[in-house]
C-alpha positions in Angstrom: 32.5 177.7 -5.8 35.5 179.5 -4.3 37.0 182.8 -5.4 40.6 183.6 -4.3 41.9 187.2 -4.8 45.7 187.8 -4.9 47.4 191.1 -5.1 50.5 190.6 -7.3 52.1 194.1 -7.7 50.4 195.8 -10.6 48.1 192.9 -11.1 45.1 191.6 -9.1 44.3 188.0 -9.7 40.9 186.5 -9.0 40.9 182.8 -9.3 37.6 181.0 -9.7 37.1 177.3 -8.9 34.0 175.2 -9.3 30.7 176.1 -10.9 29.7 179.8 -11.1 26.0 179.2 -11.3 23.1 181.1 -9.9 23.3 179.6 -6.5 27.0 180.6 -6.2 26.6 184.0 -7.8 25.5 185.7 -4.6 28.5 184.7 -2.7 30.8 185.3 -5.6 29.5 188.9 -6.1 30.5 189.5 -2.4 33.9 187.8 -2.9 34.8 190.1 -5.9 34.0 193.4 -4.3 37.7 194.2 -3.7 38.1 194.1 -7.6 35.5 196.9 -7.9 37.6 199.3 -5.9 41.0 198.7 -7.9 42.4 201.6 -9.8 45.1 201.6 -12.5 46.0 197.9 -12.2 45.5 194.9 -14.5 42.7 192.6 -13.3 43.2 188.9 -14.2 40.2 186.6 -14.0 41.8 183.2 -13.8 39.3 180.5 -14.8 41.8 177.6 -14.8 39.5 175.8 -12.2 36.2 177.2 -13.4 34.0 174.4 -14.5 30.8 176.2 -15.5 29.5 179.7 -15.8 25.8 180.6 -15.9 24.2 183.9 -17.0 24.5 185.1 -13.3 28.3 184.4 -13.6 28.5 186.3 -16.9 26.8 189.2 -15.2 29.5 189.2 -12.5 32.3 189.3 -15.1 30.5 192.2 -16.8 30.3 194.1 -13.5 34.0 193.7 -13.0 34.7 194.9 -16.6 32.4 197.9 -16.2 33.9 199.0 -12.8 37.5 198.3 -14.2 37.0 200.5 -17.2 35.7 203.3 -14.9 38.9 203.0 -12.8 41.3 202.8 -15.6 41.9 199.1 -15.3 42.3 196.4 -17.9 40.6 193.0 -17.5 42.0 189.8 -18.9 40.2 186.5 -18.7 42.7 183.5 -18.6 42.5 179.8 -19.1 38.9 179.3 -19.9 37.9 175.7 -20.9 36.3 174.8 -24.2 32.8 174.8 -22.8 33.1 178.3 -21.2 34.8 179.5 -24.4 31.8 178.4 -26.3 29.4 180.3 -24.0 31.7 183.4 -24.4 31.5 183.0 -28.2 27.6 182.6 -28.2 27.1 185.6 -25.9 29.7 187.9 -27.6 31.9 188.0 -24.5 34.9 187.1 -26.7 34.7 190.7 -28.0 34.3 192.3 -24.6 37.3 190.7 -22.9 40.9 190.0 -23.7 41.1 186.2 -23.5 44.4 184.5 -22.9 
């Protein structure tokens, strides 16, 4: 599992690749810490190469959303595959995030 964060002007893009499971969640939580300090920007969670997300991964996405809201940021989830979309639907995440 890799997480790459790119600052693109008024957007911060976090690109996830691999399986965001319980084993990868500890490192991913460390990797996304810069997102938790962003103010007034749009945060893009790019899931183009994300193959799987567990409850631990969903918790990380919620943490980003919570901190973003506290700092006046908007969070957008992009390019989720059909399996991850199904998880988002079953857990109600489709109503918590803007999904593109």
